C-alpha positions in Angstrom: -0.2 -0.3 0.3 1.6 3.3 -1.1 0.9 6.1 1.9 1.5 9.9 1.4 2.1 12.4 4.0 1.4 16.0 2.2 1.9 18.7 4.6 0.8 22.5 4.6 2.2 25.0 6.7 0.7 28.5 7.4 -0.1 31.1 9.8 -2.3 29.8 11.7 -0.6 26.2 12.0 0.1 23.3 10.5 -2.0 20.8 8.4 -0.8 17.0 7.8 -2.6 14.6 5.4 -2.5 11.1 5.4 -3.4 9.7 2.2 -3.0 5.5 1.1 -3.5 4.7 -2.3 -4.7 8.5 -2.9 -7.2 8.3 -0.7 -7.3 10.7 2.3 -7.6 8.7 5.5 -6.2 10.9 8.0 -6.1 14.6 8.7 -4.8 16.2 11.2 -4.6 20.3 12.4 -1.7 21.6 14.6 -2.5 25.0 15.9 0.4 27.4 16.5 -1.0 27.7 20.1 -1.4 24.4 20.8 0.0 24.0 24.9 -1.6 20.6 25.5 -0.5 17.4 23.9 -1.3 13.3 24.2 2.7 12.4 25.9 3.6 15.7 27.6 4.3 15.4 31.2 3.8 17.9 33.5 5.0 19.3 37.0 1.5 19.3 38.7 -0.1 20.5 42.0 -3.4 18.9 43.5 -6.0 21.5 43.7 -8.8 19.8 45.4 -9.5 15.5 46.0 -12.6 14.0 45.0 -13.7 11.7 47.3 -16.4 10.6 45.8 -15.2 10.4 42.5 -12.0 8.8 44.0 -10.0 11.7 41.7 -8.1 14.7 42.1 -8.0 17.9 40.0 -4.6 19.4 39.2 -2.8 22.1 37.9 -1.4 22.0 35.6 -1.6 25.3 33.9 -5.0 24.9 32.0 -7.7 27.3 31.9 -9.3 24.5 33.9 -8.2 21.7 36.6 -6.6 18.6 34.7 -8.8 15.4 35.8 -6.6 12.1 37.5 -8.4 9.5 38.7 -6.9 6.7 41.3 -7.2 4.0 38.5 -4.3 6.4 36.6 -2.1 7.0 39.0 -0.3 4.0 38.1 0.9 0.7 40.6 3.9 2.8 41.1 2.7 6.1 42.0 4.6 6.4 45.5 7.9 5.6 43.8 7.3 8.3 41.2 6.2 10.6 44.2 9.0 9.6 46.5 11.4 10.5 43.3 9.9 13.6 42.4 10.1 14.8 46.1 13.5 13.5 46.9 14.4 15.9 43.3 12.4 18.9 44.2 14.4 19.3 47.5 17.6 18.5 45.8 18.8 15.6 47.7 19.0 13.4 44.3 21.8 14.4 41.4 20.9 11.6 39.1 17.3 10.0 38.0 19.1 7.0 37.4 16.9 4.2 38.6 19.7 1.5 39.0 19.8 1.9 42.6 16.5 3.0 43.4 14.4 1.3 45.8 11.0 1.2 44.6 7.9 1.6 47.3 5.0 -1.1 47.4 2.4 -0.8 44.7 -0.7 0.3 45.5 -3.9 -1.1 46.1 -6.2 -1.7 43.0 -9.4 -1.0 45.0 -7.9 1.7 47.3 -8.5 5.5 47.5 -7.2 8.2 46.4 -7.1 9.9 49.4 -4.3 7.9 50.8 -2.3 8.5 48.1 -2.4 12.1 47.5 -3.0 15.5 49.4 -4.6 18.9 48.7 -1.4 21.1 47.2 0.8 18.0 46.5 3.2 18.4 43.6 2.7 15.8 41.7 4.5 14.5 38.2 1.7 13.6 35.4 1.4 13.2 31.9 -1.2 14.1 29.4 -3.7 11.5 28.6 -6.4 13.0 26.6 -6.2 16.8 25.0 -8.7 19.5 26.6 -12.4 18.3 24.8 -15.1 20.7 24.9 -15.5 22.3 28.5 -13.2 19.6 29.7 -9.6 19.9 31.0 -7.1 17.4 30.1 -6.7 13.8 31.6 -3.8 13.1 33.0 -2.4 9.6 34.1 0.7 9.1 36.2 1.8 6.2 35.0 4.5 7.6 32.9 6.3 6.6 29.3 8.4 7.9 27.0 7.5 7.0 23.6 10.5 6.3 20.8 10.3 4.8 17.2 10.9 1.2 18.3 10.3 1.1 22.2 8.1 3.1 24.8 10.2 3.0 28.0 8.1 2.9 31.1 9.6 3.9 34.5 9.1 2.0 37.6 8.4 -1.0 35.6 10.5 -4.4 35.0 8.1 -5.8 32.6 8.8 -6.1 28.9 5.5 -6.1 27.0 4.7 -6.8 23.3 2.7 -5.4 20.5 -0.4 -8.0 19.9 1.0 -7.3 16.0 4.1 -8.9 16.1 2.1 -12.3 15.0 5.7 -14.4 14.6 6.3 -16.5 18.0 10.0 -16.9 17.1 10.4 -13.0 16.6 8.6 -12.5 20.3 11.2 -14.4 21.7 14.0 -13.3 19.9 12.6 -9.5 20.5 11.7 -10.2 24.3 15.1 -12.0 25.2 17.6 -9.1 23.7 15.4 -6.3 25.5 15.6 -8.4 28.3 19.6 -8.3 28.1 19.7 -4.2 27.5 17.2 -3.2 29.6 18.3 -0.4 32.6 17.2 -2.0 35.8 14.1 -0.5 37.3 12.7 0.2 33.6 9.8 -1.1 31.6 9.9 -1.5 28.4 7.2 -1.8 25.3 8.4 -3.2 22.1 6.2 -1.6 19.2 5.2 -2.9 15.8 7.9 -1.5 13.8 10.6 -3.3 16.0 9.7 -6.2 14.2 12.7 -7.8 12.4 15.1 -5.1 14.0 18.6 -5.6 14.7 19.7 -5.5 18.2 21.8 -1.9 17.4 19.0 -0.3 16.4 16.7 -1.3 19.4 19.8 -0.2 21.7 19.8 3.4 20.5 16.3 4.0 20.6 16.4 2.5 24.2 18.9 4.7 25.3 17.9 7.8 23.8 14.7 7.4 25.7 16.9 7.1 29.2 18.9 10.1 28.0 15.7 11.9 27.5 14.1 10.9 31.2 17.6 11.8 32.5 17.9 15.5 31.0 13.6 15.8 31.6 14.2 15.0 35.4 17.3 17.8 35.6 14.3 20.3 35.1 12.6 19.4 38.5 15.6 21.1 40.7 14.0 24.1 42.7 10.9 24.2 40.1 7.5 25.2 40.9 4.2 23.8 38.8 2.4 24.2 37.2 6.2 23.6 34.5 6.5 21.4 31.6 8.5 18.5 32.0 8.8 16.4 29.1 7.6 18.0 25.3 6.3 15.2 23.0 7.0 15.5 19.5 5.2 18.1 17.2 2.5 16.2 15.4 4.2 16.1 12.4 7.3 14.1 13.4 5.1 12.1 16.0 2.9 10.8 12.8 6.4 10.1 11.3 7.5 8.0 14.3 4.0 6.3 14.7 3.1 5.2 11.0 6.5 5.4 8.5 7.0 2.2 6.8 8.2 0.7 3.8 4.9 1.6 2.6 5.7 5.1 2.5 7.0 6.5 -1.3 6.6 10.3 -0.6 6.3 13.3 2.2 5.8 16.6 1.0 6.0 20.2 2.6 5.6 24.1 1.5 6.9 25.0 4.6 11.2 25.2 4.2 12.0 25.9 7.2 9.3 22.7 8.6 11.1 20.8 5.3 14.7 21.2 7.2 13.0 19.9 10.6 11.2 17.1 9.1 14.3 16.2 7.4 16.6 16.0 10.0 14.3 14.4 12.4 13.4 12.1 9.5 17.8 11.3 9.6 17.6 10.3 13.1 15.4 8.1 13.2 15.6 6.4 9.2 18.0 7.8 7.5 17.4 5.3 4.3 13.7 7.5 4.1 15.3 11.0 3.5 15.5 10.8 0.1 11.6 10.7 -0.3 11.1 14.0 1.4 10.6 16.4 -1.0 10.1 20.8 -0.9 6.6 21.9 -3.0 7.1 25.2 -4.5 4.3 25.4 -7.0 1.9 28.4 -7.9 -1.4 26.4 -6.5 -1.8 25.7 -2.6 -0.2 22.8 -1.9 -3.7 20.8 -0.8 -5.5 22.0 -3.8 -2.4 20.7 -6.1 -2.9 17.3 -4.5 -6.6 16.9 -4.8 -7.1 17.2 -0.6 -9.2 20.3 -0.9 -12.1 18.4 -3.3 -11.7 15.4 -0.5 -12.3 17.1 2.4 -15.0 19.2 1.3 -16.5 15.8 0.0 -15.8 13.6 3.3 -17.1 15.9 6.2 -20.8 16.8 6.9 -23.8 15.6 7.4 -24.2 13.3 4.3 -21.2 11.2 2.5 -21.6 9.9 -0.7 -19.8 7.2 -2.2 -19.6 6.9 -5.7 -21.5 4.4 -6.6 -24.3 6.2 -4.9 -24.3 4.4 -1.5 -24.5 7.6 0.7 -23.7 7.3 5.0 -25.7 10.0 7.3 -23.6 11.2 10.6 -25.0 12.6 13.9 -23.4 12.9 16.6 -25.0 13.6 20.3 -23.6 14.7 23.6 -23.4 10.7 24.6 -22.4 8.6 21.0 -22.7 8.4 17.1 -25.3 7.5 14.7 -24.7 6.4 11.9 -27.0 5.5 9.3 -26.0 3.4 6.2 -28.5 3.7 2.8 -27.9 2.1 -0.6 -29.1 5.3 -2.4 -30.2 4.2 -6.4 -27.3 1.2 -6.2 -29.4 -2.0 -6.9 -28.8 -4.7 -8.9 -31.8 -5.9 -11.0 -30.1 -9.3 -11.1 -29.5 -9.7 -7.3 -31.3 -10.9 -4.6 -32.6 -8.1 -1.7 -29.9 -10.1 0.6 -27.2 -9.8 -2.3 -27.8 -6.0 -2.6 -27.6 -5.6 0.9 -24.6 -7.3 1.7 -22.7 -5.7 -1.4 -24.0 -2.2 -0.2 -23.0 -3.3 3.4 -19.4 -4.1 2.7 -18.4 -1.2 0.4 -20.3 0.8 3.4 -17.8 -0.6 5.4 -14.9 0.9 4.4 -15.9 4.2 4.1 -17.3 3.9 7.5 -13.5 2.7 8.5 -12.1 5.7 6.7 -14.8 7.9 8.3 -14.0 7.6 11.5 -10.4 7.9 11.0 -10.6 10.8 9.2 -12.9 12.4 11.9 -11.0 11.3 14.9 -14.2 10.0 15.8 -14.5 8.5 19.4 -16.4 6.8 21.9 -19.4 4.9 21.6 -20.4 4.5 18.0 -23.6 2.8 16.3 -23.9 1.8 12.8 -26.9 0.9 11.3 -26.6 -1.3 8.4 -28.7 -2.7 5.8 -30.6 -5.6 7.4 -29.2 -9.1 6.4 -31.6 -12.3 7.1 -28.4 -15.0 7.0 -25.9 -15.5 9.9 -23.3 -15.8 7.0 -23.4 -12.7 5.7 -23.4 -11.2 8.5 -20.2 -12.5 9.5 -18.9 -11.4 6.1 -19.4 -8.0 7.5 -17.8 -8.2 10.4 -14.9 -9.4 9.1 -14.9 -6.9 6.6 -15.3 -4.6 9.3 -12.5 -6.2 11.5 -10.3 -5.9 8.4 -10.8 -2.4 7.3 -10.7 -0.9 11.1 -7.3 -3.1 11.3 -5.6 -0.1 9.2 -6.7 2.5 12.3 -3.7 2.9 15.0 -6.4 4.2 17.6 -7.5 1.2 19.9 -11.1 0.3 19.4 -13.4 -2.8 20.0 -16.2 -4.0 17.7 -18.9 -5.8 18.3 -21.2 -8.2 16.0 -24.2 -7.2 13.6 -26.9 -8.1 16.3 -30.2 -9.4 14.3 -31.5 -5.7 13.9 -27.8 -5.0 11.7 -26.7 -2.9 14.3 -23.0 -2.6 15.1 -21.5 -1.0 17.9 -17.7 0.4 18.1 -15.9 1.5 21.1 -13.3 3.4 19.7 -10.3 5.5 21.7 -10.8 9.3 21.9 -7.5 11.4 22.5 -8.1 14.5 20.8 -11.1 16.8 20.3 -13.2 15.2 17.3 -11.7 16.6 13.5 -14.8 19.1 12.2 -14.4 20.9 9.1 -17.1 23.2 8.0 -17.7 22.2 4.3 -20.9 25.0 3.5 -21.2 27.4 1.7 -23.1 30.6 1.5 -25.5 30.0 -1.2 -25.3 33.0 -4.0 -29.1 33.2 -4.2 -30.1 33.3 -0.8 -27.7 36.1 0.3 -26.4 33.7 3.1 -30.0 33.1 4.5 -29.3 28.9 3.5 -26.5 26.8 3.2 -25.8 24.1 -0.1 -23.3 21.6 -0.3 -19.7 22.6 -1.8 -19.9 23.7 -5.3 -16.5 21.5 -6.1 -18.2 18.3 -6.1 -21.6 19.0 -7.4 -20.6 18.1 -11.0 -19.1 14.5 -9.4 -23.0 14.2 -8.1 -24.3 15.3 -11.2 -21.9 13.2 -13.2 -23.0 10.2 -10.5 -26.9 11.0 -11.1 -26.1 11.0 -15.1 -24.0 7.4 -15.0 -27.1 6.2 -13.1 -29.6 7.1 -16.0 -27.6 6.0 -18.4 -26.1 2.7 -17.5 -28.7 1.5 -15.5 -31.8 3.2 -16.2 -30.8 2.9 -19.7 -32.0 6.1 -20.8 -31.9 7.6 -24.1 -31.3 11.1 -25.6 -31.3 12.8 -22.6 -31.4 16.5 -21.7 -29.9 18.8 -18.9 -31.2 22.2 -17.8 -29.0 24.2 -16.0 -27.6 27.5 -15.3 -25.6 29.6 -17.7 -22.9 29.0 -15.3 -22.9 25.3 -15.2 -23.0 25.2 -18.5 -20.4 27.6 -19.4 -18.3 25.3 -17.0 -19.4 22.1 -18.4 -18.9 23.1 -22.5 -15.8 25.0 -21.8 -13.3 23.7 -24.2 -11.9 21.2 -26.7 -11.8 18.6 -24.2 -14.9 20.2 -22.0 -16.7 18.0 -19.5 -19.4 17.5 -22.0 -17.2 15.8 -24.8 -15.4 13.9 -22.2 -19.2 12.2 -21.1 -19.7 11.4 -24.9 -16.3 9.7 -24.9 -17.1 7.8 -21.5 -20.9 6.6 -22.1 -21.1 6.8 -26.3 -23.6 9.0 -25.8 -24.7 13.0 -26.8 -26.0 14.8 -23.5 -27.7 17.6 -24.6 -27.4 20.8 -22.3 -29.7 23.8 -22.1 -29.0 26.8 -20.0 -32.2 28.4 -18.7 -31.3 31.6 -16.6 -34.1 31.4 -14.1 -32.9 28.5 -12.4 -30.2 29.2 -9.3 -26.6 28.8 -9.3 -26.6 25.3 -8.8 -30.0 24.1 -9.8 -29.7 21.6 -13.3 -32.9 18.8 -14.2 -32.6 15.5 -16.1 -35.2 15.6 -18.9 -35.9 12.6 -21.1 -36.3 11.8 -24.9 -40.2 13.2 -24.4 -38.6 16.5 -22.5 -40.2 15.3 -19.1 -38.4 15.9 -16.0 -37.2 12.7 -14.7 -37.4 12.5 -11.2 -34.2 11.6 -9.1 
């Protein structure tokens, strides 16, 4: 699978588009003033203990206090607190854990008031960015992510990614890490570590230990709130997490960001630096690579697939609801059950893309078209699992119910990506909204294809606004000519100045309107 990363840097921040086989699957926006990112470590101050919630509110410098639950403290919170206090008091010069005596693990069902006190200074890590009216969600089970490994202080456990399937490779990696792991540091082996040499793993582990020790130096005579460890910027974090052999290009329109990304890539994957390219074209980078059009077509309440299938996406406070509709996608030669399966399988692929693209999290309920056969429901379930396997976010999929409902829970650590893709109506002076003009021609052609190929309509005429007429007929290789070459039929176009800007109608050979 070919992957491309298109990075658009502007005055307001950085937009990052991840393409798989030219299809937009992830869109990230990093604002210039973003101060809280998942993975950042802060020295915070406990503001309030809430025994009823078994949680604490911690001041980390955000306008609303951050939330820390007892279950997110980590079993070795007492060891972390001990090291933090000794370092703040200047009684420990080195944060090395080789000779550090670990404290006893806290009870899984204990009370937070037995561990933390109001006014206490504590090290915490951002687990979820501020979302809506809520402050950041915190954890005290610290971890530092590298290219191949994740370092977990105050632990002696080695864990492996479940995506590494080979038993021999799992044993090899565990044996290698056991031989180079520092005392009192746990390690999580990431998927990209598969088949890597011990030198690569050792370099990654060493850099993480150095990062831990360097960051802890900031604690001497520090006062909260203070950022101790800063996560990579979004561009570098994406490269670290998703870069693999299938990447074939990274295109950036900002010279400074291009140089920084090239230097970072040189440190983690020197053989990949040749795929980075600097874009200095006249068109905006997202427009040049067709990303703007994909964004306009992929966000909004209704999402249409080329075949005519469409998804209706609704959001509530508690969950997201998605309805699958077949539109005019019907094959007369197939039974209703076969048509339902075909529509559901195609919709499943788009659904998985939508979840990644919008970064939708929490509970998602999808209403697929009803299928009577259990075997077909199993096929849909398997297709969903295959498509969702590409998703880096943790998720759980339940099998379809007999009503055709599928429930998905998906990890949410950042606010959902929301792109407004409606333009002001030029006819009603902004009192109403229409779908973006960029995708109107695609919609028009989808309806045209349906009438010609599925309904076998002959001598079609399209009446439309003069502006649309001019757009479809301009040039020797006009869209009208392209339709003739594609469908082997000449489509008559008739301008009508009484229509609104994006209005059109199909007429049959008797010039009667065809209702769509």
